[in-house]
C-alpha positions as CSV (number, residue, x, y, z in Angstrom):
1,X,-0.2,0.2,-0.1
2,X,1.1,3.5,-0.7
3,X,1.9,5.6,2.0
4,X,-0.9,7.8,3.3
5,X,-3.1,5.6,1.8
6,X,-6.2,5.2,4.0
7,X,-8.8,2.5,2.9
8,X,-12.2,4.0,1.6
9,X,-10.6,7.4,0.6
10,X,-8.6,8.7,-2.7
11,X,-5.4,7.5,-3.5
12,X,-2.5,9.9,-2.5
13,X,-1.0,12.1,-5.0
14,X,2.6,10.9,-5.6
15,X,3.3,14.2,-7.2
16,X,2.0,16.4,-4.2
17,X,5.5,18.1,-3.7
18,X,5.8,19.4,-7.2
19,X,5.0,22.8,-8.1
20,X,3.3,23.9,-10.9
21,X,5.7,24.7,-14.1
22,X,2.3,26.9,-15.8
23,X,-1.2,27.0,-15.2
24,X,-3.8,27.2,-18.1
25,X,-7.1,28.7,-17.4
26,X,-9.7,30.2,-19.7
27,X,-7.8,33.7,-19.7
28,X,-4.0,32.1,-20.9
29,X,-5.4,29.0,-23.1
30,X,-5.0,30.1,-26.1
31,X,-1.6,31.3,-25.5
32,X,-0.9,27.3,-24.7
33,X,-3.3,26.2,-28.1
34,X,-0.3,24.1,-29.0
35,X,-0.3,22.3,-25.8
36,X,-4.0,21.5,-25.8
37,X,-6.2,19.0,-27.7
38,X,-9.5,20.6,-29.3
39,X,-11.7,19.5,-26.9
40,X,-9.4,20.9,-24.1
41,X,-9.7,24.1,-25.8
42,X,-13.9,23.7,-26.0
43,X,-13.9,23.0,-21.9
44,X,-11.8,26.6,-21.5
45,X,-14.6,28.2,-23.7
46,X,-17.4,26.3,-22.0
47,X,-16.2,26.2,-18.5
48,X,-14.5,29.4,-18.1
49,X,-15.0,29.7,-14.1
50,X,-14.8,25.4,-13.8
51,X,-11.9,24.2,-15.8
52,X,-8.0,24.8,-15.4
53,X,-5.1,22.6,-16.1
54,X,-1.8,22.6,-14.4
55,X,1.5,21.2,-15.6
56,X,4.1,19.8,-13.0
57,X,7.4,18.6,-13.8
58,X,7.8,14.8,-13.8
59,X,4.1,14.7,-14.4
60,X,3.3,10.9,-16.6
61,X,-0.3,11.9,-16.2
62,X,-3.2,14.1,-17.3
63,X,-5.7,15.7,-14.8
64,X,-7.9,18.7,-14.7
65,X,-9.4,20.1,-12.2
66,X,-13.0,21.0,-12.0
67,X,-13.3,23.2,-9.0
68,X,-14.6,26.6,-9.1
69,X,-11.9,29.4,-8.5
70,X,-12.5,32.1,-6.5
């Protein structure tokens, strides 16, 4: 079992200590259009207050946050 894992909870984030290299938001996604799929670009257009993507060093996976930003 991974360190910090508690049955019935989400798996611990193996990249928790990594700081984002950059974060793509609805305000700047066109600047990073060459790094985004057409579907990701549409998500920024459709859900500008809910969708963002952080890129971290050493990441070997992709995830998106669907939490509302203040």
